[in-house]
C-alpha positions in Angstrom: -4.3 -9.4 -10.8 -4.7 -7.4 -7.7 -2.5 -7.9 -4.6 -3.5 -7.8 -1.0 -1.5 -6.6 2.0 -2.4 -8.3 5.3 -0.9 -7.6 8.7 -1.9 -9.7 11.8 -0.9 -8.4 15.2 -1.8 -9.0 18.8 -2.0 -6.0 21.1 -2.0 -6.2 24.9 -5.0 -3.9 25.2 -8.7 -4.3 25.1 -10.5 -3.9 21.7 -12.2 -0.6 22.8 -8.8 1.0 23.3 -7.4 -0.3 20.0 -10.6 0.7 18.1 -10.3 4.2 19.5 -6.6 4.3 18.4 -7.6 3.5 14.8 -10.8 5.7 14.6 -10.2 8.8 16.7 -8.7 11.9 14.9 -6.8 12.8 18.0 -5.4 9.3 18.7 -4.5 8.5 15.1 -2.1 11.4 15.0 -0.1 9.9 17.9 1.0 6.9 15.8 -0.1 7.2 12.2 -0.7 10.4 10.0 0.3 13.8 11.2 -3.2 15.2 10.4 -6.3 13.1 10.5 -9.9 14.0 9.7 -12.5 11.2 10.1 -16.3 11.4 10.0 -17.3 8.3 12.0 -20.3 7.1 10.0 -20.8 5.0 6.9 -20.2 7.4 4.0 -18.2 9.8 6.1 -15.1 11.5 4.7 -11.6 10.4 5.5 -8.5 12.5 5.0 -4.9 11.7 6.3 -1.9 13.9 5.7 1.6 12.5 6.2 4.2 15.2 6.7 8.0 15.2 6.3 10.2 16.4 9.2 10.1 19.9 7.7 6.3 19.8 7.9 5.7 19.8 4.2 3.1 17.3 3.1 4.5 14.1 1.6 1.2 12.3 1.0 -2.5 13.0 1.3 -4.9 10.1 1.5 -8.7 10.6 1.0 -11.6 8.1 1.2 -14.9 7.3 2.7 -16.0 5.2 5.7 -17.4 1.9 4.2 -18.1 0.0 7.4 -18.1 1.0 11.1 -18.8 -1.6 13.8 -17.6 -0.2 17.2 -14.8 -2.3 18.7 -15.0 -4.9 15.9 -14.5 -3.5 12.4 -13.6 -0.4 10.5 -13.3 -0.2 6.7 -12.5 2.8 4.4 -11.7 3.5 0.8 -8.1 4.7 0.4 -6.8 7.0 -2.4 -3.4 8.6 -2.4 -3.9 12.0 -4.1 -0.2 12.5 -4.9 -0.6 10.1 -8.0 -3.5 10.4 -10.4 -3.0 6.8 -11.3 -3.1 5.5 -7.7 -5.6 2.6 -7.7 -8.9 2.5 -5.8 -8.0 0.6 -2.7 -9.7 -0.4 0.5 -8.4 -0.7 4.1 -10.2 -2.9 6.6 -9.3 -3.3 10.3 -10.9 -6.3 12.1 -10.6 -6.7 15.9 -11.2 -9.9 17.8 -10.7 -10.8 21.5 -7.6 -12.7 22.2 -6.5 -14.6 25.3 -5.5 -12.6 28.4 -7.6 -9.5 27.5 -5.5 -8.9 24.4 -6.9 -8.0 21.0 -6.0 -9.7 17.7 -6.0 -7.1 14.9 -6.1 -7.9 11.2 -5.4 -5.2 8.7 -6.2 -5.9 5.1 -5.4 -3.4 2.3 -6.7 -4.5 -1.1 -6.8 -3.3 -4.7 -3.1 -3.0 -5.6 -1.2 -4.2 -8.6 2.4 -5.4 -8.0 4.8 -2.5 -8.1 5.9 0.7 -6.3 2.7 1.5 -4.5 2.2 -2.1 -3.3 5.7 -2.3 -2.0 5.6 1.1 -0.3 2.3 0.4 1.4 3.4 -3.1 2.5 6.5 -1.7 4.2 4.5 1.2 5.5 1.8 -0.9 7.1 4.5 -3.1 8.8 6.0 0.1 10.3 2.7 1.6 11.4 1.4 -1.7 12.8 4.4 -1.8 15.2 3.6 1.9 16.1 0.0 1.0 16.8 1.1 -1.8 19.2 3.5 0.6 20.9 0.9 3.3 21.2 -1.9 1.0 22.5 0.4 -0.6 25.1 2.3 2.5 26.3 0.1 5.5 25.4 2.9 7.0 23.3 5.3 6.4 20.4 8.9 7.4 20.7 9.5 9.2 17.4 8.7 9.6 13.7 11.9 8.1 12.4 10.3 6.9 9.2 9.6 10.5 8.1 13.2 11.5 8.9 14.5 8.6 6.9 12.2 9.5 3.9 13.4 13.1 4.0 17.1 11.9 4.0 16.4 9.6 1.0 14.9 12.5 -1.0 17.7 14.9 -0.1 20.3 12.3 -1.0 18.7 11.5 -4.4 
């Protein structure tokens, strides 16, 4: 049985600003991966690299754009290349207007089995959802503490 991750957030910013934050190579790197390459068309390539504090690559994610509806919906396949057994998964962002000029964002990541990758991604999406809110509302994110903590875990292992 496959598991689904869902994160619902409300951001005090218009949908156009939020959509740009999740689909612009330049903006993505302010709150999400360290390196982002996105071809913004259905069938376009997706590549995200997440680096540790020492700038070595921790994870690389590749995929294809599956759906692209400006300011409303963005969907992509998601494959972590660090594990040949990583399942074929799908990430979908849906944006809806909310009261007061805010945007309701629903993130759904499907295709996982229970276990390590599901747990890591569930926690990771909670972390990155809060960073997306911070970025869209302030234009910046204070730090990349998660990557420092991950490095510390690996060093202490």
